[in-house]
C-alpha positions as CSV (number, residue, x, y, z in Angstrom):
1,M,79.3,81.6,116.2
2,R,77.9,81.7,112.7
3,K,78.6,85.5,112.5
4,Y,82.3,85.0,113.1
5,S,82.8,82.0,110.8
6,P,84.5,84.0,108.0
7,L,87.1,85.3,110.5
8,V,87.7,81.8,111.9
9,M,88.2,80.4,108.3
10,K,90.7,83.1,107.5
11,V,92.8,82.6,110.6
12,V,92.8,78.8,110.4
13,G,93.6,78.9,106.7
14,D,96.5,81.4,107.2
15,V,97.9,79.3,110.1
16,L,97.9,76.1,108.0
17,A,99.4,78.0,104.9
18,V,102.3,79.5,106.9
19,L,103.2,76.3,108.8
20,A,103.0,74.3,105.6
21,S,105.3,76.7,103.7
22,W,107.8,76.8,106.6
23,L,107.9,73.1,107.3
24,L,107.9,72.1,103.7
25,A,110.8,74.5,103.0
26,G,112.7,72.8,105.8
27,Y,111.9,69.3,104.6
28,L,113.0,70.1,101.1
29,R,116.2,71.6,102.2
30,F,117.2,69.0,104.8
31,Y,115.8,65.8,103.4
32,V,115.6,66.3,99.6
33,M,118.4,68.6,98.6
34,P,122.0,67.4,98.7
35,E,124.2,68.2,101.7
36,G,121.2,68.8,104.0
37,R,121.8,68.5,107.7
38,V,118.9,66.6,109.3
39,A,119.9,67.8,112.8
40,S,119.2,71.4,111.7
41,F,115.6,70.5,110.9
42,G,114.8,70.3,114.6
43,L,115.7,73.9,115.1
44,F,113.6,74.7,112.0
45,V,110.6,73.1,113.6
46,Q,111.1,74.9,116.9
47,L,111.2,78.3,115.0
48,S,107.8,77.6,113.4
49,V,105.9,79.1,116.4
50,V,107.9,82.3,116.1
51,V,107.5,82.5,112.4
52,L,103.7,81.9,112.7
53,A,103.4,84.7,115.3
54,M,105.2,87.1,112.9
55,Y,102.9,86.3,110.0
56,I,99.7,86.5,112.0
57,F,100.9,89.9,113.4
58,F,101.5,91.4,110.0
59,L,98.4,89.9,108.4
60,S,96.4,91.4,111.2
61,R,98.2,94.7,111.1
62,N,97.4,95.0,107.3
63,N,93.7,94.6,108.1
64,L,93.4,91.1,106.5
65,Y,91.1,90.0,109.3
66,E,88.8,93.0,109.0
67,E,85.3,92.3,107.8
68,E,85.0,94.3,104.6
69,L,81.9,95.0,102.6
70,E,83.8,94.7,99.3
71,H,85.8,91.6,98.3
72,S,88.6,92.5,95.9
73,W,91.1,89.8,95.0
74,R,93.7,92.3,93.9
75,K,93.4,94.4,97.0
76,E,93.6,91.3,99.3
77,T,96.5,89.9,97.4
78,T,98.4,93.2,97.6
79,K,98.0,93.2,101.4
80,I,99.1,89.5,101.6
81,L,102.3,90.2,99.6
82,K,103.0,93.2,101.8
83,S,102.5,91.1,104.9
84,I,104.8,88.3,103.6
85,F,107.5,90.8,102.7
86,Q,107.3,92.4,106.2
87,A,107.4,89.1,108.0
88,F,110.2,87.8,105.9
89,L,112.3,90.9,106.4
90,L,111.8,90.7,110.2
91,L,112.6,87.0,110.1
92,V,115.9,87.5,108.2
93,I,117.0,90.2,110.7
94,M,116.1,88.0,113.7
95,L,118.0,85.0,112.3
96,Y,121.0,87.1,111.3
97,F,121.5,88.5,114.8
98,L,120.4,85.6,116.9
99,F,121.2,82.4,115.0
100,S,124.1,83.3,112.7
101,D,124.7,80.3,110.4
102,K,122.5,77.8,112.2
103,V,119.5,78.3,109.9
104,S,119.9,77.5,106.2
105,R,119.5,80.5,103.9
106,I,118.3,78.3,101.1
107,A,115.5,77.0,103.3
108,I,114.5,80.6,104.2
109,A,114.4,81.6,100.5
110,L,112.3,78.5,99.7
111,H,110.0,79.4,102.5
112,F,109.5,82.9,101.0
113,V,108.5,81.5,97.6
114,L,106.2,78.9,99.2
115,A,104.6,81.4,101.5
116,V,103.6,83.6,98.6
117,I,102.1,80.6,96.7
118,F,100.4,79.0,99.7
119,L,98.9,82.1,101.3
120,V,97.6,83.6,98.0
121,T,96.1,80.3,97.0
122,E,94.6,79.7,100.4
123,R,93.1,83.2,100.7
124,T,91.7,82.8,97.1
125,F,89.8,79.6,98.1
126,V,88.6,81.0,101.4
127,S,87.4,84.3,99.8
128,N,85.6,82.4,97.0
129,Y,83.9,80.2,99.6
130,I,82.8,83.3,101.6
131,K,81.5,85.0,98.5
132,K,79.4,82.0,97.6
133,A,78.1,81.8,101.2
134,Y,77.1,85.4,101.1
135,R,75.2,84.9,97.8
136,K,73.4,81.9,99.3
137,G,72.4,84.0,102.3
138,K,74.5,82.0,104.8
139,Y,76.1,85.2,106.1
140,T,74.4,88.6,106.0
141,R,75.6,92.1,106.9
142,R,72.7,94.2,108.1
143,I,73.1,98.0,107.4
144,L,71.1,100.9,108.6
145,L,71.3,104.2,106.7
146,V,70.9,107.3,108.7
147,G,70.3,110.7,107.1
148,F,69.9,111.8,103.5
149,G,71.8,113.5,100.6
150,E,74.1,112.8,97.7
151,K,76.8,111.0,99.7
152,L,74.4,108.6,101.3
153,E,72.7,107.9,97.9
154,E,76.2,107.2,96.3
155,Y,76.9,104.8,99.2
156,E,73.6,102.9,98.7
157,K,74.3,102.5,95.0
158,A,77.9,101.3,95.6
159,L,76.5,98.6,97.8
160,H,75.0,97.0,94.7
161,S,78.3,96.3,93.0
162,K,79.3,92.8,91.9
163,R,82.0,92.6,94.5
164,T,79.7,93.5,97.4
165,Q,77.7,90.4,98.6
166,G,75.5,89.5,101.5
167,I,74.2,93.1,102.2
168,H,70.7,93.7,103.6
169,L,69.6,97.3,104.1
170,V,67.2,97.3,107.0
171,G,65.9,100.8,106.5
172,Q,66.6,104.6,106.5
173,Y,66.3,106.7,109.6
174,D,65.9,110.5,109.7
175,G,65.5,110.7,106.0
176,N,63.7,114.0,106.2
177,G,61.3,113.0,103.5
178,K,64.1,112.2,101.0
179,Q,63.7,108.5,100.6
180,I,66.6,106.5,99.2
181,A,65.9,103.5,96.9
182,E,62.5,102.7,98.4
183,L,64.0,101.8,101.8
184,E,61.7,101.5,104.7
185,Q,61.5,104.9,106.5
186,L,62.0,104.4,110.3
187,T,60.2,106.9,112.6
188,H,61.6,105.8,116.0
189,P,62.1,108.6,118.5
190,T,65.9,108.0,118.8
191,L,68.6,106.3,116.8
192,M,69.1,103.7,119.6
193,K,65.4,102.7,119.4
194,A,65.8,102.3,115.6
195,V,68.9,100.1,116.1
196,E,67.2,98.0,118.8
197,D,64.3,97.3,116.4
198,T,66.3,96.6,113.2
199,K,69.5,95.1,114.8
200,P,72.0,96.2,112.2
201,D,75.7,95.3,112.1
202,L,76.7,98.6,110.6
203,V,75.2,102.1,111.0
204,V,76.1,104.6,108.2
205,I,75.5,108.3,108.9
206,G,75.5,110.8,106.1
207,Y,74.1,114.3,105.5
208,P,74.6,117.2,103.1
209,G,77.2,119.8,104.2
210,R,74.5,122.3,105.0
211,E,73.0,120.0,107.6
212,F,76.1,120.1,109.9
213,D,74.2,120.6,113.1
214,R,71.7,117.8,112.3
215,Q,74.6,115.5,111.5
216,Q,76.4,116.3,114.7
217,A,73.3,115.6,116.8
218,M,73.0,112.2,115.1
219,V,76.7,111.5,115.5
220,A,76.3,112.1,119.2
221,Q,73.5,109.4,119.3
222,G,75.8,107.1,117.3
223,L,78.4,107.3,120.0
224,D,75.9,105.8,122.4
225,L,75.7,102.6,120.4
226,L,78.0,99.9,122.0
227,N,77.5,96.8,119.9
228,E,77.2,98.2,116.3
229,K,79.9,99.7,114.2
230,V,79.1,103.3,113.2
231,V,80.7,105.2,110.3
232,M,80.1,108.7,109.0
233,L,80.2,109.8,105.3
234,P,81.8,113.3,105.4
235,S,80.9,115.9,102.7
236,L,84.4,115.8,101.2
237,P,85.8,115.0,97.7
238,E,87.2,111.6,97.0
239,S,90.7,113.0,96.8
240,Y,90.6,113.7,100.5
241,I,90.8,110.0,101.3
242,G,94.1,109.5,103.2
243,T,94.2,113.1,104.5
244,Q,95.9,113.3,107.9
245,V,93.9,114.5,110.9
246,S,95.9,115.8,113.9
247,D,95.2,118.3,116.7
248,F,96.6,121.4,118.2
249,R,95.7,121.4,121.9
250,W,92.7,119.2,121.3
251,I,91.6,121.3,118.3
252,P,91.1,118.9,115.3
253,M,93.1,119.9,112.2
254,L,92.7,118.5,108.7
255,H,96.0,118.7,106.8
256,L,94.8,119.7,103.3
257,N,98.2,119.6,101.5
258,A,100.5,117.7,103.9
259,A,101.2,115.0,101.4
260,E,105.0,114.5,101.7
261,I,107.1,111.4,100.8
262,G,109.8,110.9,103.4
263,F,113.5,110.8,102.5
264,F,113.9,107.0,102.7
265,Q,110.7,106.5,100.6
266,R,112.0,109.0,98.0
267,V,115.3,107.0,97.8
268,V,113.4,103.7,97.3
269,K,111.1,105.3,94.7
270,R,114.1,106.7,92.8
271,L,116.0,103.4,92.9
272,F,113.0,101.6,91.6
273,D,112.5,104.2,88.8
274,V,116.1,103.9,87.6
275,F,116.3,100.1,87.9
276,A,112.9,99.4,86.3
277,S,113.4,101.9,83.5
278,A,116.8,100.6,82.6
279,I,115.5,97.0,82.5
280,G,112.5,98.2,80.4
281,L,114.8,100.0,77.9
282,I,116.9,96.9,77.4
283,L,114.0,94.6,77.0
284,L,112.1,96.9,74.7
285,S,115.0,98.1,72.6
286,P,113.8,96.0,69.5
287,V,110.4,97.6,69.8
288,L,111.8,101.1,70.1
289,L,114.0,100.5,67.0
290,L,111.0,99.1,65.0
291,I,108.7,102.0,65.9
292,S,111.5,104.5,65.0
293,I,111.9,102.9,61.6
294,M,108.1,102.9,61.0
295,I,107.8,106.6,61.9
296,K,110.8,107.6,59.8
297,V,109.5,105.7,56.7
298,S,105.8,106.6,57.0
299,S,106.0,110.4,57.3
300,P,108.6,113.2,57.1
301,G,109.9,114.7,60.3
302,P,111.9,113.7,63.4
303,V,111.3,110.4,65.2
304,I,111.3,111.9,68.6
305,Y,108.9,114.7,69.5
306,K,110.0,117.1,72.3
307,Q,107.5,119.1,74.3
308,K,107.7,121.3,77.4
309,R,105.8,119.9,80.3
310,V,105.5,120.6,84.1
311,T,106.8,118.3,86.8
312,K,107.5,118.5,90.6
313,D,107.6,122.0,92.2
314,A,106.1,123.4,88.9
315,K,109.5,123.0,87.1
316,I,109.4,122.9,83.3
317,F,111.2,120.1,81.5
318,T,111.5,118.6,78.1
319,M,109.4,115.5,77.7
320,Y,110.2,112.9,74.9
321,K,107.6,111.0,72.9
322,F,107.6,109.2,69.6
323,R,106.2,111.6,67.0
324,S,102.6,110.6,66.2
325,M,101.5,113.7,64.3
326,R,102.3,115.4,61.0
327,S,105.2,117.8,61.3
328,D,103.9,120.1,58.5
329,L,100.8,121.2,60.4
330,P,100.7,123.8,63.2
331,E,100.6,122.5,66.8
332,D,97.5,123.3,68.9
333,T,98.8,123.9,72.4
334,E,95.4,124.9,73.8
335,H,93.4,121.6,73.3
336,W,93.9,117.9,73.6
337,T,93.9,115.6,70.6
338,E,90.4,114.6,69.6
339,E,89.0,111.5,67.9
340,N,89.8,111.4,64.1
341,D,92.2,114.3,64.5
342,P,93.6,115.0,61.0
343,R,97.0,115.8,62.5
344,V,97.6,112.2,63.7
345,T,99.5,109.9,61.3
346,K,98.5,106.3,60.5
347,I,101.4,105.0,62.6
348,G,100.7,107.6,65.2
349,R,97.1,106.5,65.7
350,I,98.4,103.0,66.5
351,I,101.1,104.0,68.9
352,R,98.9,106.5,70.6
353,K,96.1,104.0,71.1
354,T,98.5,101.5,72.6
355,S,100.5,104.1,74.5
356,L,103.7,103.0,72.7
357,D,104.4,106.7,71.9
358,E,105.1,107.2,75.6
359,L,108.1,104.8,75.8
360,P,110.8,107.4,75.2
361,Q,109.8,108.9,78.5
362,L,111.8,106.1,80.1
363,F,114.8,108.3,79.4
364,N,113.0,111.1,81.2
365,V,112.6,108.8,84.2
366,I,116.3,107.8,84.2
367,G,117.2,111.5,83.9
368,G,115.2,112.4,86.9
369,S,112.6,114.8,85.5
370,M,109.8,112.1,85.7
371,S,108.9,109.1,87.7
372,L,107.5,105.8,86.5
373,I,104.3,106.5,88.5
374,G,102.8,109.9,89.2
375,P,100.3,112.5,87.8
376,R,100.7,112.9,84.0
377,P,102.5,116.1,83.1
378,E,100.7,118.9,81.3
379,R,101.9,121.7,79.1
380,P,102.9,125.0,80.9
381,E,100.1,127.0,79.2
382,L,97.4,124.6,80.3
383,V,98.9,124.4,83.8
384,E,98.7,128.2,84.1
385,R,95.1,128.1,83.0
386,F,94.1,125.2,85.3
387,N,95.8,126.7,88.3
388,S,93.4,129.6,88.2
389,E,90.3,127.6,87.3
390,I,90.5,124.3,89.3
391,P,90.9,124.3,93.1
392,G,93.7,122.0,94.2
393,Y,95.4,121.7,90.8
394,R,98.7,122.9,92.1
395,M,98.9,120.1,94.5
396,R,99.6,117.7,91.6
397,H,103.1,119.2,91.5
398,R,104.0,118.0,94.9
399,T,105.4,114.9,93.3
400,K,107.2,114.2,90.0
401,A,105.1,113.7,86.9
402,G,104.7,110.1,85.9
403,L,104.8,107.9,82.8
404,S,101.7,106.2,84.2
405,G,99.4,107.0,87.1
406,W,96.4,106.2,89.1
407,A,94.1,108.3,87.0
408,Q,95.4,106.7,83.8
409,V,94.9,103.1,84.8
410,N,91.3,104.0,85.9
411,G,90.5,105.4,82.4
412,W,90.9,109.1,83.1
413,R,93.2,110.1,80.3
414,G,93.0,112.0,77.1
415,N,89.8,114.1,76.4
416,T,88.0,113.1,79.7
417,S,86.8,114.9,82.8
418,L,89.8,116.9,84.1
419,E,88.1,117.2,87.5
420,R,87.9,113.4,87.9
421,R,91.5,113.0,86.8
422,I,92.6,115.5,89.4
423,E,90.6,113.6,92.1
424,F,92.5,110.4,91.3
425,D,95.9,112.2,91.1
426,L,95.3,113.8,94.5
427,Y,94.2,110.5,96.0
428,Y,97.5,109.0,94.7
429,I,99.6,111.8,96.2
430,R,97.8,111.6,99.6
431,N,98.0,107.8,99.8
432,W,101.4,107.1,98.2
433,S,103.3,104.0,99.1
434,F,105.8,101.8,97.3
435,F,103.3,99.0,97.1
436,F,100.8,101.5,95.6
437,D,103.3,102.2,92.9
438,I,103.8,98.5,92.3
439,K,100.0,98.1,92.0
440,I,99.8,100.8,89.4
441,V,102.6,99.3,87.4
442,L,100.8,96.0,87.3
443,F,97.5,97.7,86.4
444,T,99.3,99.5,83.6
445,F,100.3,96.2,82.1
446,F,96.8,94.7,82.5
447,R,94.6,97.6,81.5
448,G,96.6,100.8,81.1
449,F,98.2,100.5,77.6
450,V,95.2,100.4,75.3
451,N,92.6,103.0,76.1
452,E,89.5,104.1,74.3
453,N,90.2,107.8,75.2
454,A,93.7,107.8,73.6
455,Y,93.3,109.4,70.2
């Protein structure tokens, strides 16, 4: 029972939060607000079972009851908000077709707001309790590492992050003399014998790519384990996360570049781009005017700098930025701006460091050449060079270039590793969703504007 306590706490907490938000919304509408009909509150109570079932379904569907090694408040909250939105949308559709005007729309709206507050608050308390319990050793996840190589070493190091608690590595099996982090080397004749002796909750298999046959033999042994969860670390780049696997007549196929956004999703993304950009331009208009005046007064030249960049389908467009460099010096199109670059003006240094020079690209977004979120656009001459030097670079152009992106909010911008930046861009393309875009927008506000690599 002790092993499943975190799951029980999550389920019970969610049930109480959903019921409290639903019933409190009804109480406020029918007993506190004017013109409430008390008789309708009975129907509201009867619907609570249906509402609860919807929420539990979507919370489960979005993996909020899975036992994860890493506890991320942002990740969990994003899943909660997604679940609430899905349950709320289904609830509205059901009430519209089945109950007409019998259920108060004000009460439904109140419930949505209360559900967000109650569920996020409840999950925060439960998660904090579970984290403390892991630190105290109340709950422990026992992990057995099988194999050797770079991927398995990376995995072992990742287990020591601050957000990963309650981990006990029981040993390394089939290490081939390549010990990882002083783990006990297990010499049992079979994987099953090693599992019976160490009793892990999770078995992690990982080998270098050249050890494919050895890996397959160990995977076959892993399939014989009935009570332990078994995962394999494939020798693939990070950007392959989210890649689809299908089959042709039972022949597995890995879809390397099948990262397509559907028609409906493209419409939603475009509407969000236009609406958010228009609101942003209205709210930021005083800032735009102030920056324009500062640039004009501080150095000769135009306020807006125009440059050719590459976007979706390798199309070239004109990108707008506030001018941050001296206009009397020749432009270097072969290299990125470096620290203490003499071409950058005093005002330019400030607006580049804070990314305020990018604000005119909101007009690019409204015009359709860019999106709010996507891979940052590069100059055509650099794109031509990177296409021939870096595998997979062309795939960045399967979506529109973005004002911000997953690579940027993770610090990969400016004069940093281009390979790592592409890894993050391809991860975004393969795992795109509307909620992923919202997450990046929020991250942009919290940690994406000021960057130490922006010169």
